[in-house]
DRENBADREN-176569 format. One line per 4 residues: their letters; for each residue x, z, y of C-alpha. Coordinates in Angstrom, 1 decimal. Layout:
N
A> X:Z:Y  ...;
***
This chain:
406
XXXX> -47.6:33.5:30.0  -49.8:32.6:33.0  -49.8:28.8:32.3  -50.2:29.1:28.5;
XXXX> -51.9:32.4:27.6  -53.7:32.3:31.0  -55.2:28.9:30.3  -55.8:28.3:26.6;
XXXX> -58.7:29.6:24.4  -57.3:32.7:22.6  -58.8:34.2:19.4  -59.5:38.0:20.0;
XXXX> -61.2:38.9:16.8  -64.4:38.8:14.9  -68.1:39.6:15.5  -68.0:42.0:12.6;
XXXX> -65.8:44.4:14.7  -68.6:44.7:17.2  -71.8:44.6:15.1  -74.0:46.8:17.3;
XXXX> -74.5:47.4:21.1  -71.8:49.7:22.4  -69.2:48.7:19.7  -65.9:47.6:21.2;
XXXX> -62.3:47.1:20.4  -59.3:46.6:22.7  -56.7:43.8:22.4  -54.4:41.7:24.7;
XXXX> -54.7:38.2:26.2  -51.1:37.6:27.2  -50.3:40.2:29.8  -53.9:41.3:30.2;
XXXX> -55.4:44.3:28.3  -59.1:43.6:27.6  -62.1:45.3:26.0  -64.2:43.3:23.7;
XXXX> -67.7:44.8:23.6  -71.2:44.1:22.5  -73.5:44.7:25.3  -77.0:46.1:25.2;
XXXX> -78.5:42.5:25.2  -76.5:41.6:22.2  -74.0:39.4:24.0  -70.3:39.6:23.6;
XXXX> -68.4:40.6:26.8  -64.7:40.5:27.5  -63.7:42.9:30.2  -60.2:43.4:31.9;
XXXX> -59.1:46.9:30.9  -58.2:47.9:34.4  -60.0:50.4:36.7  -61.3:48.8:39.8;
XXXX> -60.3:51.9:41.7  -56.6:52.6:41.2  -55.7:50.2:38.4  -55.5:52.6:35.5;
XXXX> -56.2:51.4:32.0  -59.8:52.6:31.3  -60.1:52.4:27.5  -57.2:53.7:25.5;
XXXX> -58.9:53.6:22.2  -58.3:50.8:19.6  -62.0:50.5:18.7  -65.2:52.5:18.7;
XXXX> -68.6:52.9:20.0  -69.5:53.8:23.6  -72.6:53.7:25.9  -70.1:53.4:28.9;
XXXX> -66.5:53.4:29.8  -65.0:56.3:31.9  -61.7:56.0:33.6  -59.7:59.2:32.8;
XXXX> -58.0:59.1:36.2  -60.8:59.7:38.7  -64.0:59.2:36.6  -65.1:55.9:37.6;
XXXX> -67.8:54.8:35.1  -68.6:51.3:33.8  -71.3:49.8:31.6  -70.6:47.7:28.6;
XXXX> -71.1:44.6:30.7  -68.4:45.9:33.1  -70.7:46.9:35.9  -69.9:49.9:38.0;
XXXX> -72.3:52.7:37.0  -70.8:55.8:38.8  -68.4:57.0:41.3  -67.6:60.6:42.0;
XXXX> -68.2:61.6:45.6  -69.4:58.1:46.6  -70.0:59.2:50.2  -66.4:59.5:50.8;
XXXX> -65.9:55.7:51.1  -66.4:53.8:54.3  -68.1:51.0:52.4  -70.0:51.1:49.0;
XXXX> -67.6:51.1:46.1  -69.4:48.5:44.1  -69.3:46.1:47.1  -65.5:46.7:47.6;
XXXX> -64.7:46.3:44.0  -66.9:43.1:43.2  -69.2:45.1:41.0  -66.9:46.9:38.5;
XXXX> -64.3:45.7:35.9  -63.2:42.1:36.1  -64.8:39.9:33.5  -63.0:37.3:31.5;
XXXX> -64.7:34.1:32.8  -65.2:32.3:29.5  -66.3:33.7:26.1  -67.4:31.9:23.1;
XXXX> -67.7:32.3:19.3  -67.3:29.9:16.4  -68.5:30.9:12.9  -68.3:34.6:14.0;
XXXX> -64.8:34.5:15.4  -64.6:35.5:19.1  -62.6:33.5:21.7  -62.0:33.9:25.3;
XXXX> -60.1:32.1:28.1  -58.9:33.6:31.3  -59.3:30.1:33.0  -62.6:29.5:34.8;
XXXX> -62.4:25.8:34.0  -61.1:23.8:31.0  -62.1:22.3:27.7  -65.1:23.9:25.8;
XXXX> -64.2:25.9:22.7  -65.5:23.0:20.5  -63.3:20.4:22.3  -60.3:22.8:22.0;
XXXX> -60.6:23.5:18.3  -61.4:19.8:17.5  -60.8:19.1:13.8  -59.5:22.5:13.3;
XXXX> -63.1:23.7:13.2  -63.1:22.7:9.6  -60.6:25.4:8.8  -62.9:28.0:10.1;
XXXX> -65.8:26.4:8.2  -63.7:26.6:5.1  -63.0:30.3:5.8  -66.7:31.2:6.1;
XXXX> -68.2:28.8:3.7  -66.3:30.5:0.8  -68.5:33.5:1.2  -71.5:33.6:-1.3;
XXXX> -73.6:35.2:1.5  -72.3:32.8:4.1  -70.5:35.5:6.2  -67.2:37.2:6.3;
XXXX> -66.3:40.6:7.8  -63.1:42.3:8.7  -62.1:45.0:6.2  -59.1:46.9:4.9;
XXXX> -57.3:47.7:8.1  -54.7:45.9:10.2  -51.0:45.4:9.5  -49.0:45.4:12.6;
XXXX> -45.4:44.2:12.8  -42.9:43.3:15.6  -39.8:41.4:15.9  -37.1:40.8:18.6;
XXXX> -37.9:37.1:19.2  -40.0:34.7:21.1  -43.8:34.2:20.2  -43.3:30.6:19.4;
XXXX> -41.0:31.2:16.4  -43.7:32.6:14.1  -46.1:29.7:14.8  -43.3:27.1:14.2;
XXXX> -42.5:28.8:10.9  -46.0:29.0:9.4  -46.1:25.2:8.7  -42.3:24.9:7.9;
XXXX> -42.2:23.9:4.2  -38.4:23.7:4.0  -37.6:27.2:4.8  -39.2:29.0:1.8;
XXXX> -36.5:27.8:-0.7  -33.8:29.4:1.4  -35.4:32.2:3.5  -37.2:33.6:0.5;
XXXX> -34.6:33.0:-2.1  -34.5:36.7:-3.0  -38.1:37.2:-3.6  -38.4:34.0:-5.6;
XXXX> -35.6:35.3:-7.9  -37.3:38.7:-8.2  -40.7:37.0:-9.1  -38.9:34.8:-11.7;
XXXX> -37.4:37.9:-13.3  -40.8:39.6:-13.7  -42.3:39.7:-17.1  -45.8:38.0:-17.6;
XXXX> -48.6:40.1:-16.3  -50.7:41.8:-18.8  -54.4:42.1:-18.1  -55.6:42.6:-14.6;
XXXX> -52.1:43.5:-13.1  -52.6:44.1:-9.4  -49.1:42.6:-8.7  -50.0:39.2:-10.3;
XXXX> -51.4:37.6:-7.1  -48.2:38.6:-5.3  -45.9:37.3:-7.9  -47.7:34.0:-8.0;
XXXX> -47.3:33.7:-4.2  -43.6:34.4:-4.4  -43.2:31.8:-7.3  -45.0:29.3:-5.2;
XXXX> -42.3:29.6:-2.5  -39.9:28.3:-5.2  -41.9:25.1:-5.9  -39.6:22.0:-6.4;
XXXX> -39.0:19.6:-3.6  -41.5:17.1:-4.9  -44.4:19.7:-4.2  -43.3:20.3:-0.7;
XXXX> -42.8:16.6:0.1  -46.3:15.9:-1.2  -47.9:18.7:0.7  -50.3:17.7:3.4;
XXXX> -49.4:18.6:6.9  -51.8:17.7:9.8  -51.7:18.2:13.6  -54.2:17.9:16.3;
XXXX> -54.7:18.2:20.0  -53.7:21.4:21.9  -50.9:22.2:19.6  -53.0:23.0:16.4;
XXXX> -51.9:22.1:12.8  -52.7:23.0:9.2  -51.4:22.5:5.7  -53.2:21.4:2.6;
XXXX> -52.7:20.3:-1.1  -50.2:23.2:-1.7  -51.9:26.5:-2.7  -54.5:25.1:-5.2;
XXXX> -56.5:27.6:-7.2  -55.0:26.5:-10.6  -51.4:27.6:-9.4  -52.2:30.5:-7.3;
XXXX> -55.5:32.3:-7.9  -55.2:34.8:-10.6  -56.9:33.5:-13.8  -59.6:31.1:-12.8;
XXXX> -61.4:31.9:-16.0  -61.3:35.6:-15.2  -64.7:37.3:-15.2  -64.4:38.2:-11.6;
XXXX> -63.7:34.7:-10.4  -66.5:33.4:-12.6  -68.9:35.9:-11.1  -67.8:34.7:-7.7;
XXXX> -68.3:31.1:-8.6  -71.7:31.8:-9.9  -72.7:33.7:-6.7  -71.4:30.7:-4.6;
XXXX> -73.3:28.2:-6.7  -76.6:30.1:-6.1  -76.1:29.4:-2.4  -74.5:26.0:-2.3;
XXXX> -75.3:24.5:-5.7  -72.7:23.2:-8.3  -71.4:20.2:-6.1  -71.4:22.2:-3.0;
XXXX> -69.4:25.0:-4.6  -66.9:22.4:-6.0  -66.5:20.9:-2.4  -65.8:24.2:-0.9;
XXXX> -63.4:25.5:-3.6  -61.6:22.1:-3.6  -60.8:22.4:0.1  -57.1:23.3:0.1;
XXXX> -56.3:24.1:3.8  -53.6:26.6:4.2  -51.9:28.3:7.3  -54.1:26.8:10.0;
XXXX> -52.4:27.3:13.3  -54.7:27.9:16.5  -52.1:27.3:19.1  -51.0:29.5:20.9;
XXXX> -52.0:32.8:19.2  -53.2:32.6:15.8  -52.5:31.6:12.2  -54.9:32.1:9.2;
XXXX> -55.2:31.4:5.5  -58.9:30.8:4.3  -58.2:31.0:0.7  -56.9:34.6:0.9;
XXXX> -58.9:35.7:3.9  -56.0:36.5:6.2  -55.8:36.1:9.9  -52.8:36.8:12.1;
XXXX> -53.0:37.2:15.9  -49.8:36.8:17.8  -49.2:38.9:21.0  -46.2:38.0:23.1;
XXXX> -44.8:41.1:24.8  -41.7:39.6:26.3  -39.4:36.5:26.2  -37.7:38.1:23.2;
XXXX> -40.3:40.6:21.9  -43.5:39.7:19.7  -46.1:41.8:18.0  -48.3:40.3:15.2;
XXXX> -51.6:41.8:14.1  -52.6:40.7:10.4  -56.3:41.2:9.5  -57.9:40.9:6.0;
XXXX> -61.5:39.7:5.5  -64.1:40.4:2.9  -66.4:37.5:1.6  -69.9:39.1:1.8;
XXXX> -71.7:38.6:-1.4  -68.4:38.2:-3.5  -67.4:40.6:-6.3  -65.0:43.4:-5.4;
XXXX> -62.2:41.7:-7.3  -62.0:39.0:-4.8  -61.4:41.6:-2.0  -58.7:43.3:-4.3;
XXXX> -56.8:40.0:-4.4  -57.1:39.8:-0.7  -55.5:43.2:-0.3  -52.9:42.4:-2.8;
XXXX> -51.9:39.2:-1.2  -51.8:40.9:2.2  -49.4:43.5:1.0  -47.1:40.9:-0.3;
XXXX> -47.3:38.6:2.7  -48.2:40.6:5.6  -47.3:44.2:4.7  -44.5:45.9:6.7;
XXXX> -42.7:46.3:3.4  -43.3:42.8:2.2  -40.5:41.1:0.5  -41.7:37.8:2.1;
XXXX> -42.4:38.9:5.7  -39.1:40.8:6.2  -37.2:37.6:5.3  -39.1:35.8:8.0;
XXXX> -38.5:38.4:10.6  -34.7:38.4:10.0  -34.7:34.6:10.5  -36.8:34.9:13.7;
XXXX> -34.3:37.4:15.2  -31.2:35.4:14.2  -32.8:32.3:15.8  -33.5:34.2:19.0;
XXXX> -30.0:35.5:19.0  -28.6:32.1:18.4  -30.8:30.4:21.0  -29.3:32.8:23.6;
XXXX> -26.0:31.3:23.3  -24.9:29.3:26.5  -22.8:26.6:24.9  -25.6:24.5:23.5;
XXXX> -29.1:23.9:25.1  -30.9:21.7:22.5  -32.3:22.0:19.1  -33.1:19.1:16.8;
XXXX> -36.6:18.6:15.6  -36.4:15.1:14.3  -37.3:15.5:10.7  -40.1:13.0:9.8;
XXXX> -40.2:11.6:13.4  -41.9:8.2:13.5  -43.6:8.7:10.1  -46.8:10.3:11.4;
XXXX> -50.1:8.6:10.3  -53.4:8.7:12.2  -55.9:10.7:10.2  -59.0:10.3:12.3;
XXXX> -60.7:12.7:14.8  -57.6:12.8:16.9  -55.4:14.2:14.1  -52.2:13.0:12.7;
XXXX> -50.6:13.6:9.2  -46.9:14.0:8.7  -45.4:11.2:6.7  -44.3:13.9:4.3;
XXXX> -45.0:17.7:4.0  -41.6:18.6:5.1  -41.9:16.8:8.5  -41.4:18.8:11.7;
XXXX> -44.4:17.2:13.2  -46.2:20.5:13.7  -43.3:21.8:15.9  -43.2:18.6:18.0;
XXXX> -46.9:18.9:18.4  -46.6:22.5:19.6  -44.1:21.5:22.1  -46.2:18.7:23.3;
XXXX> -49.0:21.2:24.0  -46.5:23.6:25.6  -45.4:20.9:28.0  -48.9:20.0:28.9;
XXXX> -49.9:23.6:29.7  -46.7:24.1:31.6  -47.0:21.0:33.8  -50.8:20.7:34.2;
XX> -52.3:21.2:37.7  -53.8:24.7:38.1;
***
């Protein structure tokens, strides 16, 4: 936890969650509970959610707006920049409280944003966020460029689910293109049994996703799979709009395309909609899908316990139908009653249980080994879309974090 989640840049959320001064939300950075807040000067601050007095958690709310944060234990009060604003009976201390506590709540040393997404690192020194993201920046660009107004915002609430397994399992799975045919066989069968949707069926986008999981091996082998430094990876050339987006000639999609063309022009719109990145992994704590505006944040709780928060985003300036598709997709893929997610959680827990056995120590991640191809900007592409290059890349990053000098 300290060597990886205490060193890497972690995605915490989005600036739309803290639009105005005083807005805040709470989250975790590995073991640390933190408050992400918009200070009065407009800057984003990330504060360790631990009172400088007796160590109690200061803010218990998930999100809200506050001029200051007051500890419920003894009333110590802090500003939105973490500074100590008030102490009951201050004369009772032999030295000024602000002097003894280094001025208030501890501040996370490095905070940065990219295209509206908020990142922070508990390490005082390390690569810049730009260097850390590398070619994965294009995945965030794709996410935001799809909005006719050039911005996205969180909307529709948060799905939360937990599983009894290590945090690495979910990130290894999201770029694994062999597992769908087996793990999701039941939902593929159910989707194939569905009659053709009539009109604007809400379920259509979910059925299409489940059918995609049953694509022939030729599709999976030709799917693009790229890796980059620091453990990142992404897929492409799989979920193209012709196969997945409900009715490209639907009036709602036509309206969306027209709105995008007003900002980007016809060629720019074709370029944006032609970008087919999928399941971009920001190692070690995030996976997101720009085409369906989904972002999942991974929170390790223990060696065998993980919580995942799944957020949906609205494309500002897009017709409501686009957000409706986002929510429909989220219900199928990230919802707690999802026929897709529940399959994955079962396999994570089976894997965790199996890895706990003492007779065998090693796993075999050799699929596609030796077939990687340099793709520029420090990235490599798997020789086929079924390569396990993304898992090998994650473990290379894991090893680097675990052995690097403090």
